[in-house]
Every structure is written in structure tokens, then in C-alpha cells.
KEKE-3310 file (N, C-alpha, C; in steps of 0.2 Angstrom, whole numbers, plus 5000, padded with zeros to 4 digits):
npx = (4910:4907:4909:4913:4925:4934:4935:4942:4954:4959:4961:4971:4981:4984:4991:5002:5013:5008:5009:4999:4998:5001:4990:4980:4983:4980:4966:4960:4955:4952:4964:4960:4949:4954:4963:4954:4948:4959:4963:4952:4953:4965:4963:4955:4964:4969:4979:4996:5010:5024:5038:5048:5060:5052:5041:5027:5022:5008:5001:4994:4991:4999:4989:4978:4980:4978:4965:4949:4938:4944:4948:4936:4932:4942:4939:4926:4930:4935:4924:4921:4917:4928:4939:4948:4953:4960:4970:4977:4982:4989:5000:5006:5010:5020:5029:5034:5041:5052:5059:5074:5076:5066:5072:5083:5077:5070:5081:5087:5077:5075:5086:5090:5089:5087:5100:5112:5120:5132:5126:5117:5102:5084:5079:5091:5094:5083:5084:5096:5092:5083:5091:5095:5084:5077:5077:5061:5043:5031:5016:5008:4996:4982:4989:4988:4994:5005:5019:5027:5027:5034:5047:5050:5050:5062:5071:5065:5060:5047:5033:5016:5004:4990:4975:4959:4954:4951:4957:4968:4975:4977:4985:4996:5001:5005:5015:5025:5028:5034:5045:5052:5050:5048:5045:5033:5016:5001:4985:4967:4957:4950:4955:4950:4948:4959:4965:4974:4984:4981:4993:5005:5013:5028:5029:5017:5012:5004:5002:4998:4985:4976:4967:4957:4950:4934:4932:4944:4950:4946:4953:4966:4965:4964:4976:4984:4980:4985:4998:5014:5019:5028:5029:5029:5020:5018:5012:5009:5002:4991:4991:4978:4967:4959:4955:4943:4940:4948:4941:4934:4944:4954:4948:4947:4942:4943:4948:4962:4971:4970:4985:4982:4971:4975:4985:4976:4969:4978:4983:4971:4970:4980:4993:5010:5024:5023:5026:5026:5027:5028:5033:5034:5031:5021:5025:5016:4999:4986:4994:4998:5002:5012:5011:5020:5017:5022:5023:5023:5018)
npy = (5048:5051:5058:5057:5062:5064:5051:5046:5053:5049:5035:5036:5043:5033:5024:5031:5045:5061:5076:5092:5095:5083:5076:5084:5080:5067:5066:5074:5087:5104:5115:5122:5115:5102:5107:5111:5099:5093:5101:5100:5086:5086:5095:5086:5078:5068:5069:5072:5083:5083:5092:5095:5104:5116:5108:5101:5086:5076:5064:5050:5051:5043:5040:5040:5029:5019:5020:5015:5021:5026:5015:5009:5019:5017:5005:5008:5016:5007:5004:5015:5022:5028:5021:5012:5019:5029:5022:5018:5030:5034:5025:5029:5042:5039:5032:5042:5049:5042:5044:5048:5056:5066:5074:5079:5087:5096:5103:5109:5116:5129:5136:5134:5143:5155:5159:5165:5155:5152:5146:5137:5131:5126:5123:5118:5107:5099:5096:5089:5078:5072:5067:5055:5047:5031:5021:5020:5017:5029:5035:5049:5055:5066:5077:5090:5103:5097:5100:5094:5081:5083:5086:5074:5066:5068:5060:5048:5032:5032:5043:5043:5055:5059:5068:5075:5086:5091:5102:5104:5093:5094:5106:5101:5091:5099:5107:5098:5093:5105:5106:5095:5083:5066:5055:5055:5053:5060:5058:5058:5057:5050:5052:5042:5032:5029:5029:5018:5003:4989:4984:4989:5000:5008:5018:5028:5044:5057:5072:5086:5083:5075:5081:5086:5076:5067:5056:5052:5040:5030:5034:5031:5018:5014:5018:5009:4997:4999:4999:4990:4975:4978:4991:5009:5022:5040:5053:5070:5082:5094:5097:5094:5108:5124:5133:5139:5146:5141:5132:5140:5148:5140:5129:5118:5102:5096:5101:5099:5085:5074:5066:5054:5050:5048:5038:5028:5026:5022:5010:5002:5001:4992:4995:4995:4998:5011:5028:5045:5063:5080:5091:5104:5121:5135:5152:5163:5168:5158:5149:5136:5118:5106:5089:5074:5058:5041:5025:5007:4994)
npz = (5187:5173:5161:5144:5137:5148:5153:5142:5142:5155:5152:5142:5149:5159:5152:5148:5151:5146:5135:5134:5120:5114:5118:5112:5099:5098:5103:5094:5098:5104:5112:5123:5128:5131:5141:5151:5155:5160:5171:5179:5183:5189:5200:5207:5212:5204:5195:5191:5188:5177:5174:5160:5154:5143:5142:5149:5157:5159:5171:5179:5196:5211:5220:5212:5204:5213:5217:5218:5212:5200:5194:5191:5182:5172:5167:5162:5152:5142:5135:5127:5112:5104:5108:5102:5091:5099:5106:5095:5090:5101:5101:5089:5093:5103:5095:5087:5096:5098:5086:5079:5069:5070:5081:5074:5064:5071:5077:5066:5059:5064:5061:5047:5032:5038:5042:5031:5019:5007:4991:4998:4999:5000:4987:4981:4988:4986:4973:4973:4981:4972:4963:4969:4968:4964:4948:4943:4942:4944:4951:4950:4959:4958:4952:4947:4937:4935:4939:4949:4944:4932:4937:4944:4933:4927:4933:4936:4929:4923:4924:4929:4927:4936:4935:4939:4931:4915:4909:4917:4914:4900:4900:4907:4899:4888:4893:4897:4884:4878:4887:4883:4889:4889:4896:4903:4907:4905:4912:4913:4927:4943:4960:4968:4960:4951:4934:4932:4930:4941:4954:4947:4948:4956:4965:4973:4973:4983:4983:4992:4988:4993:5002:4993:4989:4989:4997:5007:5013:5004:4993:4997:4998:4985:4980:4986:4979:4966:4968:4967:4975:4990:4986:4988:4996:4997:5006:5005:5014:5022:5039:5051:5052:5056:5047:5039:5028:5018:5010:5001:4996:4991:4986:4994:5000:5012:5028:5030:5039:5053:5061:5067:5060:5047:5049:5053:5042:5032:5038:5038:5025:5022:5022:5028:5040:5043:5043:5049:5049:5055:5043:5040:5045:5045:5049:5048:5051:5043:5050:5044:5044:5038:5034:5032:5026:5025:5019:5016:5004)
capx = (4914:4904:4911:4917:4931:4938:4937:4947:4960:4961:4963:4977:4986:4985:4996:5008:5012:5007:5008:4993:4998:5000:4983:4976:4984:4977:4959:4958:4951:4956:4968:4956:4944:4958:4966:4949:4947:4965:4962:4947:4956:4971:4960:4952:4970:4970:4984:5002:5013:5031:5040:5055:5061:5046:5036:5023:5019:5003:5001:4990:4995:4999:4982:4973:4982:4976:4958:4943:4934:4948:4948:4930:4932:4946:4935:4921:4933:4935:4918:4920:4918:4934:4945:4953:4957:4964:4976:4982:4985:4994:5005:5009:5014:5026:5034:5037:5045:5058:5062:5079:5075:5063:5076:5087:5074:5069:5087:5089:5072:5075:5092:5090:5085:5088:5107:5114:5126:5132:5124:5113:5095:5080:5079:5097:5094:5078:5087:5101:5088:5080:5096:5095:5078:5079:5074:5055:5037:5028:5010:5007:4988:4980:4995:4987:4997:5011:5025:5030:5027:5039:5053:5051:5051:5069:5075:5061:5059:5041:5028:5009:5001:4983:4971:4952:4953:4954:4961:4975:4979:4979:4991:5002:5004:5008:5021:5030:5030:5038:5051:5055:5050:5045:5043:5028:5010:4995:4978:4962:4954:4948:4959:4947:4948:4963:4966:4981:4983:4983:5000:5009:5018:5033:5028:5011:5012:4998:5005:4993:4979:4971:4961:4952:4946:4928:4933:4951:4951:4945:4959:4972:4964:4965:4984:4987:4978:4989:5005:5017:5021:5034:5029:5028:5015:5020:5007:5011:4996:4990:4989:4971:4967:4952:4954:4937:4941:4952:4936:4932:4950:4958:4944:4948:4936:4944:4953:4968:4969:4974:4989:4979:4966:4980:4988:4971:4967:4984:4983:4965:4971:4984:5000:5014:5030:5020:5029:5023:5030:5026:5039:5034:5026:5021:5025:5011:4992:4983:4999:4997:5007:5012:5012:5022:5016:5026:5021:5025:5013)
capy = (5050:5048:5062:5053:5065:5063:5044:5045:5056:5045:5029:5037:5044:5027:5021:5035:5053:5065:5083:5094:5095:5076:5074:5087:5077:5060:5067:5079:5092:5110:5115:5125:5110:5097:5110:5112:5093:5091:5105:5097:5080:5088:5098:5081:5074:5062:5070:5075:5086:5083:5097:5094:5110:5119:5104:5098:5080:5074:5057:5048:5051:5037:5039:5038:5022:5014:5022:5010:5025:5027:5008:5008:5023:5014:4999:5011:5019:5002:5003:5021:5020:5030:5018:5009:5025:5033:5018:5018:5037:5034:5021:5033:5047:5036:5030:5048:5052:5038:5045:5053:5061:5072:5079:5082:5092:5102:5107:5112:5120:5136:5139:5134:5148:5161:5161:5164:5151:5152:5140:5133:5132:5120:5121:5115:5101:5095:5094:5084:5072:5069:5063:5049:5043:5025:5020:5017:5020:5033:5038:5056:5056:5073:5080:5097:5105:5092:5103:5089:5076:5084:5086:5067:5062:5069:5055:5041:5028:5035:5046:5044:5060:5059:5073:5075:5092:5090:5108:5103:5087:5097:5110:5097:5088:5104:5110:5092:5093:5111:5105:5089:5077:5061:5049:5057:5052:5063:5054:5061:5052:5052:5049:5036:5026:5031:5025:5015:4996:4986:4981:4991:5006:5007:5023:5032:5051:5061:5079:5091:5081:5071:5085:5087:5069:5066:5051:5051:5033:5026:5036:5028:5011:5014:5019:5002:4993:5000:4998:4983:4972:4982:4998:5014:5028:5046:5058:5076:5086:5099:5094:5096:5115:5126:5139:5137:5150:5137:5129:5145:5151:5135:5123:5112:5098:5094:5105:5094:5078:5073:5061:5048:5048:5046:5032:5023:5024:5018:5004:4998:5000:4987:4997:4993:5002:5018:5034:5052:5068:5087:5093:5112:5125:5142:5156:5167:5165:5153:5144:5129:5114:5101:5082:5069:5051:5036:5018:5002:4989)
capz = (5182:5167:5155:5139:5136:5154:5152:5137:5145:5160:5149:5139:5154:5163:5148:5146:5153:5139:5135:5131:5113:5112:5119:5107:5093:5099:5103:5089:5101:5105:5118:5129:5130:5135:5147:5156:5158:5164:5177:5184:5185:5193:5206:5210:5215:5200:5190:5193:5182:5177:5169:5156:5150:5142:5141:5155:5156:5164:5172:5185:5203:5215:5223:5207:5202:5218:5218:5215:5207:5194:5191:5188:5176:5167:5165:5158:5146:5137:5131:5124:5104:5101:5112:5097:5088:5104:5107:5089:5090:5106:5098:5084:5097:5106:5090:5085:5101:5097:5080:5080:5064:5073:5084:5069:5060:5076:5078:5059:5056:5067:5058:5040:5029:5042:5041:5024:5017:4999:4988:5002:4998:4999:4980:4979:4992:4983:4966:4975:4983:4966:4959:4972:4966:4960:4942:4945:4939:4949:4949:4954:4959:4959:4949:4945:4931:4933:4940:4953:4940:4928:4941:4945:4927:4925:4936:4936:4923:4920:4928:4926:4931:4935:4938:4937:4927:4908:4908:4920:4910:4894:4901:4909:4892:4883:4896:4896:4877:4877:4890:4880:4894:4885:4900:4907:4903:4908:4912:4917:4931:4950:4965:4971:4955:4946:4928:4932:4931:4948:4955:4941:4950:4962:4970:4973:4977:4984:4985:4993:4984:4997:5005:4988:4988:4992:5002:5007:5014:4998:4989:4999:4996:4978:4980:4988:4974:4960:4970:4967:4982:4992:4983:4993:4995:5000:5006:5008:5015:5027:5045:5052:5054:5057:5043:5035:5021:5013:5005:4995:4993:4987:4984:4998:5003:5019:5032:5033:5042:5059:5059:5069:5055:5041:5051:5053:5035:5029:5041:5036:5017:5021:5022:5034:5041:5042:5047:5047:5053:5053:5040:5038:5049:5043:5054:5048:5051:5048:5053:5041:5045:5032:5037:5027:5028:5021:5020:5011:5003)
cpx = (4912:4905:4915:4924:4936:4940:4942:4954:4963:4964:4970:4983:4988:4990:5002:5007:5012:5007:5001:4993:4998:4993:4978:4977:4980:4969:4956:4953:4956:4959:4964:4952:4948:4961:4960:4948:4953:4965:4957:4950:4962:4968:4957:4958:4972:4976:4990:5005:5021:5034:5047:5056:5055:5040:5033:5020:5014:5002:4996:4994:4994:4992:4977:4974:4978:4968:4953:4939:4937:4948:4942:4929:4936:4942:4929:4924:4934:4929:4916:4921:4925:4940:4950:4957:4962:4970:4980:4985:4990:5001:5009:5013:5020:5031:5037:5042:5052:5062:5068:5079:5071:5067:5081:5084:5072:5075:5088:5084:5073:5081:5092:5086:5085:5095:5109:5120:5126:5130:5119:5106:5091:5079:5085:5097:5089:5081:5092:5097:5085:5084:5097:5089:5080:5075:5067:5049:5033:5021:5008:4999:4986:4986:4994:4990:5003:5018:5029:5032:5033:5046:5055:5053:5058:5073:5072:5061:5053:5037:5021:5006:4994:4979:4964:4950:4956:4958:4968:4979:4981:4985:4997:5006:5008:5015:5027:5032:5035:5045:5055:5055:5046:5042:5038:5021:5004:4989:4973:4958:4953:4953:4957:4947:4952:4964:4973:4980:4985:4990:5004:5014:5022:5031:5021:5012:5006:5001:5000:4987:4974:4965:4956:4948:4939:4928:4941:4953:4951:4951:4965:4971:4966:4973:4987:4986:4983:4997:5008:5018:5028:5034:5028:5023:5018:5014:5009:5005:4996:4988:4982:4972:4960:4951:4949:4937:4944:4947:4935:4939:4954:4954:4945:4942:4936:4949:4958:4966:4973:4979:4986:4974:4970:4982:4983:4969:4972:4984:4977:4966:4976:4992:5003:5020:5028:5024:5026:5026:5028:5033:5040:5029:5027:5020:5019:5004:4990:4988:4998:5003:5006:5015:5015:5021:5019:5024:5023:5019:5016)
cpy = (5047:5052:5058:5055:5063:5056:5043:5047:5052:5038:5030:5039:5038:5023:5025:5042:5056:5072:5085:5094:5088:5074:5078:5083:5070:5061:5071:5084:5099:5110:5117:5119:5104:5100:5110:5105:5091:5095:5102:5090:5081:5091:5092:5076:5068:5062:5073:5078:5085:5087:5095:5100:5114:5115:5101:5091:5078:5066:5056:5048:5044:5035:5037:5031:5017:5015:5017:5014:5025:5020:5007:5013:5021:5008:5002:5013:5013:5001:5010:5019:5022:5026:5015:5014:5028:5029:5018:5025:5037:5031:5025:5039:5044:5034:5036:5051:5048:5040:5050:5058:5067:5077:5083:5088:5098:5106:5111:5117:5127:5139:5140:5139:5155:5164:5160:5159:5150:5146:5135:5135:5126:5118:5116:5108:5096:5092:5088:5077:5068:5065:5056:5044:5037:5025:5016:5020:5023:5035:5044:5057:5063:5078:5087:5098:5101:5095:5097:5083:5077:5084:5079:5064:5063:5064:5048:5038:5031:5038:5046:5049:5060:5065:5073:5081:5091:5096:5107:5098:5090:5102:5107:5094:5093:5107:5104:5092:5099:5110:5099:5083:5072:5055:5051:5056:5055:5059:5058:5056:5054:5049:5043:5030:5028:5026:5022:5007:4994:4983:4983:4996:5004:5012:5027:5039:5055:5068:5084:5090:5078:5075:5088:5081:5069:5061:5049:5044:5029:5028:5032:5020:5010:5014:5012:4997:4993:4999:4990:4981:4975:4989:5003:5020:5034:5051:5064:5081:5090:5095:5097:5104:5117:5132:5137:5140:5146:5134:5134:5147:5146:5129:5117:5109:5097:5099:5102:5088:5077:5067:5054:5045:5045:5039:5026:5021:5020:5011:4999:4997:4994:4988:4995:4998:5009:5023:5040:5057:5075:5089:5101:5115:5132:5146:5161:5164:5163:5148:5137:5125:5108:5094:5078:5062:5047:5029:5013:4997:4982)
cpz = (5175:5160:5150:5138:5142:5155:5148:5139:5150:5157:5146:5144:5159:5159:5148:5149:5146:5140:5133:5124:5110:5113:5114:5100:5093:5099:5098:5092:5102:5112:5124:5132:5134:5141:5153:5159:5163:5171:5182:5187:5190:5200:5210:5213:5211:5196:5194:5187:5183:5172:5166:5152:5150:5142:5148:5153:5161:5165:5178:5191:5206:5218:5218:5205:5207:5220:5214:5210:5200:5191:5188:5181:5170:5163:5160:5151:5140:5133:5127:5116:5102:5104:5107:5094:5093:5105:5101:5088:5095:5104:5093:5088:5100:5101:5088:5090:5100:5091:5080:5074:5066:5077:5079:5066:5065:5077:5071:5057:5058:5064:5050:5037:5032:5042:5035:5024:5010:4996:4992:5001:4998:4992:4978:4982:4988:4977:4968:4977:4977:4963:4963:4971:4962:4953:4943:4942:4945:4946:4954:4954:4962:4958:4948:4938:4930:4935:4944:4948:4935:4931:4942:4939:4925:4928:4936:4929:4919:4925:4925:4931:4930:4939:4935:4932:4920:4906:4911:4916:4904:4895:4903:4903:4888:4886:4896:4889:4876:4881:4888:4885:4891:4890:4905:4904:4908:4907:4916:4921:4939:4954:4968:4966:4949:4940:4927:4934:4939:4948:4949:4943:4956:4967:4968:4977:4977:4987:4986:4988:4988:5000:4999:4986:4992:4998:5002:5008:5008:4993:4991:4998:4989:4976:4981:4983:4968:4961:4969:4974:4984:4990:4989:4991:4999:5000:5009:5008:5021:5034:5047:5055:5054:5052:5037:5028:5016:5008:4999:4992:4988:4985:4988:5000:5010:5022:5035:5036:5048:5058:5062:5063:5049:5043:5051:5046:5031:5032:5038:5028:5016:5021:5028:5034:5040:5046:5045:5052:5050:5050:5038:5043:5047:5049:5054:5048:5044:5051:5051:5043:5040:5035:5031:5030:5023:5023:5015:5010:5005)
residu = (MET:THR:ASP:THR:THR:ARG:LEU:ARG:VAL:LEU:ALA:LEU:LEU:HIS:GLN:GLU:ALA:LEU:THR:VAL:SER:GLU:LEU:GLN:GLU:ILE:LEU:SER:MET:GLY:GLN:SER:ARG:ILE:SER:THR:HIS:LEU:ALA:GLN:LEU:ARG:ASP:SER:GLY:LEU:LEU:VAL:ILE:ARG:ARG:GLU:GLY:LYS:LYS:SER:PHE:TYR:SER:LEU:SER:LYS:GLU:ALA:VAL:GLN:SER:THR:ILE:VAL:ALA:ALA:ALA:LEU:GLU:ALA:ALA:ARG:GLU:VAL:PRO:GLU:ARG:THR:LYS:ASP:MET:ALA:ALA:LEU:LYS:LEU:ILE:LEU:GLN:LYS:ARG:LYS:GLU:THR:ALA:ARG:LEU:PHE:PHE:ASN:GLN:VAL:ALA:GLY:ARG:PHE:GLY:ARG:ASN:TYR:GLY:PRO:GLY:ARG:SER:TRP:GLN:ALA:PHE:ALA:GLN:MET:ALA:LEU:CYS:LEU:MET:PRO:ASP:CYS:LEU:ILE:ALA:ASP:LEU:GLY:SER:GLY:GLU:GLY:LEU:VAL:SER:GLN:LEU:LEU:ALA:ARG:HIS:ALA:ARG:LYS:VAL:ILE:ALA:VAL:ASP:ASN:SER:ASP:LYS:MET:VAL:ALA:PHE:GLY:ARG:ASP:GLN:ALA:ARG:LYS:ASN:GLY:ILE:LYS:ASN:ILE:GLU:PHE:ARG:GLN:GLY:ASP:LEU:GLU:ASN:PRO:PRO:VAL:ASP:ARG:GLU:SER:VAL:ASP:VAL:VAL:LEU:LEU:SER:GLN:ALA:LEU:HIS:HIS:ALA:SER:ASN:PRO:GLU:ARG:ALA:LEU:GLN:ALA:ALA:TYR:GLN:ILE:LEU:LYS:LYS:GLY:GLY:ARG:VAL:LEU:VAL:LEU:ASP:LEU:ASN:GLU:HIS:SER:PHE:ASP:GLN:ALA:ARG:ASP:LEU:TYR:GLY:ASP:HIS:TRP:LEU:GLY:PHE:SER:GLN:SER:ASP:LEU:HIS:GLY:TRP:LEU:THR:ARG:ALA:GLY:PHE:ARG:ASN:ILE:PHE:MET:GLU:ILE:VAL:ALA:ARG:GLU:GLU:LYS:ALA:PRO:ASN:PHE:GLN:THR:VAL:LEU:ALA:TYR:ALA:ARG:LYS)
# end
């Protein structure tokens, strides 16, 4: 049993029973490829399936656990280069299972917006949430024309909006002036080296900006450097996808990010208390998903 992918799958299932979608997320592979390996392992008598509602969980069979061949395969799996990444991604999956917020949003997502309720809208909820924002200094990196920056500035102490386009910066300044928002400052600069003093801001926001960075990991390291101790980073971006036309249509440099990659970059940058969740799923093709990542310095 020398196939690297099957070794990785065995190592993961030796730790925890997982679904196909969870294995997809951990391994960053397509469903058909993973299903093929699972079928081969199951036909060999190494796997069993446990069904919970619509979900199917794969795990090692009793025979596999006691097999010397599987023991040798698990030992070989320790030498696979992706081992550390796989175990970190597995930890994230198990953490997400325990999040009660996930259950709440899964229950709400199918109903909210489909059944009319007077005065009930995401716009109204967003405005209410903004009122709860503490008096803080925010750096909005990759701010574009500054729409989010202007919304935040209505409640924050100050917002520093950074974008690498001089036209975007000029437009944002003009709009803020027209709207009478004085506690927002637009600066031209790069995500990976923002023109913001070290350890000077309370919150760093990267809203649909990280997939435009040439080096996303370096951008998160820069975010860590400009945050005060205890400060927070919020990343809102696309989950990893295969819609290649996004490069031409939207100027995207990256086709989203896997949650395991985001978790790894945040960890290596020095962040702690990392949490992430899929917060939006588009029903129409190409079915983009939006991931929210949150962490503290």
C-alpha cells in the first residue's frame, strides 16, 4: 500500500471517522478522487460506514485496526510530506463540529430571506451589529472604493482604508468627503506591506481582498505586525473553488482558499483563538461559498 493519497486517508480515518466532504476539505481534493480511494479501501475490507441521517462516516474496520499491513501503512504515513498539514486540518474539522453556532446558522440559513417578515432583512441586522462595534481603530486592507470602510467609520474611532489602486483611493476619499465622514483616512499601499504603523490598530479587516494578494500568507503576517497585542483580524473571502474565469472576470489572483490553508497561515503568523466558518453559500453556479476567519494576536 504505497499510494500517498490512500496513506493520508488511512492516517486520518485512524484518528477519526470522517465524511467524504470532510476529507475533501482536509485533503483539498475533488469528491470523485476521494470516493475512488474510499471504495478501494472498503472493497479491501479496511473501512466501514456509519450513517447518521444523510451523512456517511467512514472509519477503519476492526480487522484493519488489528492488521499488520495497516500498521505498516500508518507508520509510512508519518513520513508523508502533507502529514502536518493534514493533522492541523483534521483538528480544525473536529473543532468546527463542536461549534454550536454552526448548528444555529444551518437551521436559520434555509429559512431566513425566504419567508417574509416585516422589517426583517440582512441589511437591518448588519446595521444593528455595527452599533455594537467598540470604539476602536480599524485598518481595512484592500478596501477598494471604501464602502465597508465608510460603514465602519460611522461607529469606529477611526478607519484607515488601504488599497493599491490610486483611482480607488481617490474615489474613496471623494465619497467620504461627500458623505461628511471625517474619521476615515485613505492610503495607497500594498496588502503585504501596508502603510500602517506596527502595533497601532485594534482590528485588521481583509474583506474579499486576500485572493488579490500575490502572497496571501505574507499579507496575514503584515496584518499581525500592525495589530496591537490582543487585536483581532477578520478575513472574509471565497472558499476554494474551481471557477477559473474569475481571474479574467474579477481580476482574482487566487481561486479562493481552503480553510486548512487559512488556518495554517494564521497559525504561522502568530495568531491564536482561530475560528472559521462558511457563512454564505450561493445557490446558482458557480456556487461560490464565503468563509469567515477570525483570530487574535
